[in-house]
N, C-alpha and C positions, 0 to 999 in steps of 0.2 A: 492848487488842492492836493491834501495829503491821502493818506490812508487807501491806496491803489494797490495794494498787494495782498495775496494771502498764503497763507501754507505756514509752518512751521521751519522744517528742512526742505522737501520741497515746494518752491517758494514760485509764486506765480505775480509780477505784475504788469497791466494791461496798462494801454495809451492809447489815444487820440479819439477823434470824434465823427460823428456820424457824418457830416459831409466835408470833411479834412480831405488831406491827399491820401490819406492811408490809415488804419487801423494798425493791433497787433500786440504784441507782449513779451516781456524777456521772464525764460522761465529758466533758474537757477535753483542748483541743488541736485540736478539731476545724472544718476553714476555714469564713468566712463564705460567705452566698450556696446551700449544698445545700438542694434542695428537698426538707422534710424534715416531718412531720406523725405523730400516731399511728398511724395505717391504715397506714404503710409499716412501723411497726415490729411492730405484732401478729399479721401473717402469721405471723413467724418464732416470736414467743413461743406460737402455736395451737400449732404440730408440736411445741414440747416441753413441753407442761404434760399436769400427771397427770389420770388417770382416762377415758382415749380408748380402753380397750376392758380387756381380763381378763389382757394380760400385763404391763400397767403398775400403780401400787402405784393404788386405789381414791379418794385424798385426789383432790376434787373440788375447784378454784382456777380463775377464768377466767381469770389472769392476764394481769387488762387492765393495760397500762402509761399511764401520764398524766406526759404531758411537763410539768415545772413549771418551765425556766429554758433559754435557750439558743436559743430558736427564736420568733422573732419574722415575723407574714404569714407561717406556711409555710415560712421560711427559716432556716435556722444561722447564726443572730450573731459567732459566733468567740467567744462568752463561754463559760462550762460548761454542759453537758446537763445536768440533773437528773432521772434517772426514777425514778418509783417503780410498784411494783405490789403493791396489799393482798394481806393474805393473809385469806382467807375462812372456809378449812375446816380451824382447827385443832381437834385431839383431845386436847389435851394429857394428858388423865387416863389416857388408853391408856399413857404413858411414869410413870405415878406409882409402879409397882412397881422400877424400875430407877431412879428416885433415887440409892437409895445401894449401886447394883451397877455393875462394869464390863461394856459390851457387848463380847463379842470380837470382834475384826474391826476396831472403833469406834476411832473417835479419844477416847473418853469417858474410858481412864487415862492418856492423853498430854497432855490438855488438864486433867488435874487435877493430875497432877505439873508441869505447866509452870506453871498460873495460882494453881491451888488453888481454885478453884474453875469451874464448869461449868455451862451450862444442856443439863440433862437430855432438855427436851423435843422430843423430833426431832433432837436432836445440836444444838440451836441453831445455830450458825456453822459449824461441819462438815457440816452436813446439804446434800445433792444441792439441797435447794432451792433455794441460792444458785444455782444457775448459771441458773434463771431470769434473774437481774441481767445475765452475760453475754451471754445470746441477745440479749438488749434494746439492750446497747452495740454487739452483733457487728451486730443492724440498722442502727444508725446508721452503722459501719465501710463497710458495704455501701452502704447510701446516698451516700457520698462518694467509693467507687469507681468505683460505676456514673456519675456523673459523670464522674470524672478517666481511669479505663480502660473503657470500654463494654463490650469483648469480653470482660473478666472473668469467671470460672464459679469459682464454689467447691459443690462436691456431695461431701456424706457418706452409706456407707452401710454396713453391717454386713457384716463376711465372714467371720465364724466366732464360732458360740457354744458353748463346750462346746469340746469335740473338733471337734465337726462343722462341717467348711468350705464354703466354697462352692466350685462347678466352675465356673473364670474362663471354658470355654468355651461356657458357658450363661451370661455376664454380659450383660443387657439393662436399660438405664440405663431404660429405661421401667418396668419393674419396682419401681425403686425406693420409688416414691411408693402401690403399688398394695399393697402389704401393710405389717403392724404392726411391722417387721423391721425397716424401711426397706433391704430385701435385692433384689440383681441380679438372683439367682438364684431364680424361680418355685420349683422344683423343693425346694432347700434350706430356701426361706420354709415349703413345707408340710411338710418333715420338723420344723422347728424348733419349728410350732406342736404340734406333736402331744406333741414332746420337753420342752416348756417348759409344756404341760399336765400333765406324769405329776410334773413337779418342785414345779410352784405346790400341787397334789395332798396332796404327800409333804410339804409346810412344807420346802422348801430351794428353793435358788437356783443359778444357773450365771453363768460372767462371759463376756465376749465382746472381741472385737477391731472394732474400726472403721477405715476408711479414708475418709481425708479426701485431696480433689484440687483444686485450682487449676486452672485451665488460663486461658491468657493471660496471665499474670504476663510482665511486662516483665523483659530482661534487665539486671542489673546489682542487683540489691535485695540488703543485706546486704553486711557488711563484714569484714574481717579485722582481726585474730584474734578480738577481744573482742564484737564485732556480727555477729558471724554469726546471718544469717537462721534458719540450721538448726537453731542452739541456743536463741534467741528462740521457735521454733516447738516446740522439746520442752518448753520450760519452758511455756511455755502451754499445752500437753496436758497435760502432768503436775500444771498447777496444778488439774486438775479433778477431785471430788472420784470416788477409788476406783478413779482412773488407776495402774497398777504399772507403765508400762512405753511407750516409744516408740520409734519408728525410722519414720527416712525415707528414702525407696527404698525398697532389699532390705534395709536394715536390718543385722540379726543375721545375715541369710542372704549377707551378703556376706564373712563370714568362711569358708563354704565355697566359694568361688570362687576362680577361679586369675585373675591379672593379664589375661590375653587375654580371658579371659572376662568379666569385669569394668566392663574401660574400653568405655565410650560413645565410638565413632568417629563422625568428623563427616566429612561432605562439602559440598561446597558447593551451596548450590541457588538458585533464581531468584531467591528474595527474604533471602536470610543466609543464614549456616550451618543445616545440618540433621543432628543428632543423629540416629543410627542405633540406638540402644537410652538408655533412661532409668534405667540401675542405681542411678544418685544420686539419684534423687529429683529433679531439677529444680534441684538446688543443687550448686555447685561451688566448694571454699574457703570455703563460706559467703554464699556470692554467688550469686543465681538467673541460671540458663543460657538463660533463655527457652523452655523445656521445662515440663510440667505437674508441678507440686510435687505431689507423693507423702506424706503421713503416713500413718502408723498408731500407734493406740494400744492399748493391754491396758486391761481392767475387771475389776478381781473381781471374784466373787460377791458379790450382797450379803448383808451381815452378819448384818442382822436377820430374823432366820428363828423358827418357831415349833419348832423342834425343840430340845429344851435342850441346852443349852452350857456346860460349866462354867467357871466365874468365880471374883473373890473381889469382895468388899466393900471401904466405902472404909473399913470396919471393920478388914479383913484376915483378915475369915473367908473358906471357901470357901463357895460357892454354885451351885447350878445355874440356871440363868436362861434363859427361856422372853422373847423379843421380842414383844411386840403391837404390835397398830398395823398402817398400811396401806402395805406396802412392795412395790417393785418384784421381780419373780422374777428380772429379769434387768435393770440396772440401766444395761447397756450399749442398752439400747433407745434410752431418751429422753437418751443421751450424744449418739448424732448431731447430731444442731441445737446440743448445746453445741460442739462439734468442729469445726463449720463458722463458728459464731461466732469460737471464738479463732483458728483460720485469717484470717477475714477482719478481723479487730484486727491483729493481726501483721502482715498484708502490709500494711494501710493505714498502720501507724508506721514500715514500713521505706522506705514509698514518699515520706513525708512527709520522713523523713532523708535518704535520696539526692537528692529537691530541692534540699533548704538545702544539701546538703555539693555535688554536680554541676551542680546547676541541671537534671538530664535529659539531660544530653551524653553520649555512648555512643562510644567507640573504636570508629574505622571497621575494616571488614574485606572485604579485597577491592579492586578500585581504588574512588580515590576518587571521591563524588560532584562532579559541577561545581555 
C-alpha cells in the first residue's frame, strides 16, 4: 500500500495495523537541536488513548511511545525520528465472524475491491488505532513549534454531538479538560453524557463536529495557488479516520452571507493590522493573516455497532451482521487530540516552507521602521 506519508518538509509516515504487534511513525525533516524526550510526547498520547471512560472503547492500551532514532542526549539530530507504540490489548477473536463479510459503513469492502486482501482484525490499516501515530508525530511538531513560535497555542474541542450543539454564549475554555467530551459548554456536556449513555445501551452510535483553533500563528504561512495553508489543513483533517467533512472559518455557512457580512474589515492598530471579524478563519488567499486559524471537521457515527445491519459476504451472499468487539459510541471524542496533532504538523510544515522561501521576511504595513 502506498501513500502513507503526509507533509512537504516536515514529513510523517505512519505504519502498522490495529491488531499487529505495534504501530508507529517516521518523522523526517525535524530541525536539529530541539529538546525532545518520550516524556514530551506521552501527555498527548494519554489524551487520545482508549479505555479512559465508559464513553470510549474499552480496549486498554497504555500507548507508551518509544523514540528509536533521531534523538541524541535529549535533542533532535535532524535525522529521521522513529516512534513506536506497542499494541498490548488486541482481541482478534472478536472479528472472526466478520472475516468473510463486509461491515456496512467500513472500509472493508473498498479495501477488498482495491487490494483483493484485507486485515479484518479491527480494520487493520483503516482502524482509528492508526491515529495514535499521528498524535505522537504531532507531539514532535508541538515541541518544534514551542521552540520557533513560543506563543503559538493549539486547542481542540467538540462543538456538536449528533444534532446537539454547544451554546457559544456559555463557551468556557477551562471546561474543555473537565469532561470526557472536550466540551467548552458544561451544560451541553451534561446533556451529551445522558444522550450518549442512551445510545450506548441501545447498541447505537452518533457523529460529532470538532473545532480546532490555532492562536499565535504568524502571518504569511501558506502559498498560492497549490500550496494553500487551508487546502493542506483540509487534506490533513479529511485524512483522519471517519472524517467526512472539513471547513475553515465560517466554511459552508459562508454561502448564506452577503459580501458586506462576510468581509473581515481591517483597521490599523498600535501593533499592526487589526481585523474586526474572522469569517475567513485566519486564512486569506491560502495564506495566514495572523488571526486565529479556525478549522472544523465532521466525524461520522461509529459503524461498528451491535445492532444487526444488512450486508454481503465476499462470496456474494446476503447476511445480517452484528459487529462485536470494543468500539466508541462516538468516535469524535478521541478525534479531538488527533485534530490538534494534524493542525500542529501542518502549521510546522508551512512554517518551515516559509522559512525556506522567504527567510521569514514580511511586507511592511504603515510607516517604514528605522
